[in-house]
N, C-alpha and C positions, 0 to 999 in steps of 0.2 A: 224457347230459345231466348236467353237474356241478351238484350242489346248492350253491347260493350261501349260503342261510341257511335255518334251520329255526325256525319260530315256536314260542315257548314254549307248551306245552300242546296243541299240534297233534298229530294222529295220527302224523305223522312224528317229532315229538319223543318221544312216548310209546313209539314203536317203536325209538328209539335211532339214527335216521338222523343223519348228521353233515354240517353245512354247512362252507363254506370259512371258515378262520380265519387269523389271523396267529400265528406261534409267538413264543416269548420273544425271539427275535432279529429279529422284524419280518418274517420271511419268510412268504410266502403258502403255506398248506397247503390244497390242494384238498380239498373235501368228497367225500362218496360220489358215485359216478357211477351214475345210474339207467339201467339197460339195458333193462328191460321191466316192464310191469304185467300181471299174470296171463298171462304168456307173450307179450304183444304188444309188439314193439319200440318204444322211445321214442327219437327222434332229436333232438327239439327241444321247446321250451315249448308250441308249438301242438299237437303230437301228444300231449303229456302232458295238456293241458287237454281235448282231445277224448276221450281214454281215460277220464279221471276223471269227465267228464260222464255217463258210462254208469252210474255208481254213485250210491247214495243214502247219506245220513248213517246210520252204523251198520254199513254193509257192510265186510267185511274184504277186502283185496286183497293179493296177493303181489307185492312189489316186489323185483325182482332187481337188486342193486347190485354195483358193483365197489368194493372197499375194500382198500387196501394190496396191490393186485395180485390179490386173491382175489374170486371171484364168490360171492355168497351171497343166499339168499332171506330176506326179512323180511316178516312179516305186519304190515300197517298198517291201522288202522281209519279209515274215512272219517269225518271230523267236520264 
């Protein structure tokens, strides 16, 4: 699932996740792609919501993302 935008001050923002933007030439640059949350696959917005509903404010989750062709794990605090 491609991140379209990241709210300022959110856990995703604090963790450095990147949303979709336009570059200086006006071309669309896709944001990070969420692959999983704590090892559970995320295929769409509904699945993401279902997974995040399991957590409480202050919990830390490991989000596996694809950025620039490389998979990486990012720790994100649920706010």
